N, C-alpha and C positions, 0 to 999 in steps of 0.2 A: 669713190664709187663703192657703194655697199651692195653686196650680193644678198638676195633673198634666200631663205632656207627652204629646202625641198626634202621631204621625207618620203621614201618608198620602200615598203616591205622591211622596215627596220634600218635601212641604209639612209644616211643623212648627208646631204650636200649643203654646206654652209660656208660663210665667210671665214677665212683663217684668223685665228687669234695668235698672240705672240708665242705661245707654247707650240702651236702648229708649225710656225715658221722655224722655230728652233729645231723641231723634229725633222722637218723637211730638209734643212741644211745638212743634216747628218746622212742624207741619202746619196750624197755626191762625194765619192772617195777621191776623185781626181779631176783634172782639168777637162779631159775628154768627156766625162759623164756630164759635166756642167755645159759644155759646148753643145752636145746632142740635145740637151733639154732647153737651154736658155739662149743658144746662138753664140756666134763668135765674139760678140761684144760684152758678154757676161763675164765679169771679172772672177778670176780664181788665182790664188785663194781669196775667199771673200770674208767680209765681216758681216755682222747682222745688218749694219747700215747699208753696205754696198749690195748685199743680197736683196734687201727690200727695194732699194733704188733700181737695181738692174732688172728685177722681176716686175717693176712698175706696179707694185702693190698700191692700191688706192686709186690708180689711174685706169685699171681694167677691172672687169668683173672677175674676181678671184675666188676660187672655191676649194675647200677641202672635202674629201669624201671619207666618211667614217662607216665602218661596217656595223652590223647589229650589236656587236660587243663594245662599240665605242672606240675602236682602234683607228688611228689615222692610216688609211690605205691608199689614198690618191690625192692628187692636186691637179688643177687645171684652170685656165683663164679663157675668157671670151671677150672679144672686142669687135667693133664694126670695121670691116674692110670691104670696100666696094659693095655696099648694101648687103653683105653677108655677115653672118655670125662667124667670126674667125676664131678657131680653137687654137690655143697656144699653151706652151709649157705644160704639156700633159705628162704625167708621170704616175706610176703606181709604186708602192713600197717595194724595194728591191727583193725582199724575202717573200713576197706574195704575188709574184708575176706568174703568168700563164694559168691563172685561176678565174679568168673572166672579169676581173676587177676593172681592167682598162675599158672593156666594152660597157660595163655599168657606168663608169665615170663619164664616158663620152655621151651615152644616152641621157644621163641625168644632167650633164652640162647643157646639152642641146635643149632639153625640156625646160630647164631653168631660164635659159636665154630666150627661148620661145615665149615663155610667160612674161618676161620682163621687157623684151624688145620686139617680139613678133616677127622674127626672121623667117624667110621662106627657104633659105639655103644656108649651108654651112661650108666652111673651107678650112684647110690646114696645109701646112708644109711638113714634110718629113725628110730627113736625110736619106739619100738613096741606099746607104749601107745599113740603115736601121730596119732590117728585114722583118723582125717580129712586129714592130709597130706598123709597118707598111701592110703586112698581111692582116693585122687587126682592122685597120681602116678599110681595106677592101672588103673584108667580111661584113663590115657594118654598112656597106652600100656606098662608100666613097668611091669616086671615079677619078682616074687620072685625067688631068686637063692640061691645056697649054699653059706654060709658065707665064705668070704676069710680067709684062715688060718693065714695070716699076719695082720689081722685087729683086733683091740681090741673091747671089748664090745659086744661080740657075744650073750650074754644072754639078752642084752638090746635093740638091734637093728635088723632090717631086712636089707638085701642087695638086691637091685633090679637093673635090667638092661633093656634096650630096644634098638631096632634098631634105626639107625639114620634116617630111613625113616619117615619123619614127615608129609608127605602129607595126611595121614589118620587121623591126630589128629584134632578134632574139638575144637573150643575155647568156645563153648556154652554148 
């Protein structure tokens, strides 16, 4: 599954290349960081092959976010879950957090998914103890919902949704 490229104000959201995946693998210093990002079935330590397999590259819309200087600053995926665009494996560069990049990543992921799939709503899971991410999602209009009955980890995660109307989302 190939992601379309989206460019906004010098920021580029595009399918990851091999070099991007190599860089992304360096963002995870330990098993816990991989678990928060990829879930409990994501293997660690990983190889390039296991990383690509476990992140389901090629089976989901996968995107890298580059800033106007061309630096890799974020990664995320989108797939269909119960007729929603479900955001998964969202991450910003560890040295660039708390700068609004996560908000930009989410907004551009939703816009790209809207253009390619026409979703009316988006969803995501977040670990209950990942407070910075949880606050970011709430600030972007995501709302806490009842946990899906078919989803694992109910005691560990929150389930949030939001409308596809992104015009009201500020990036600052």
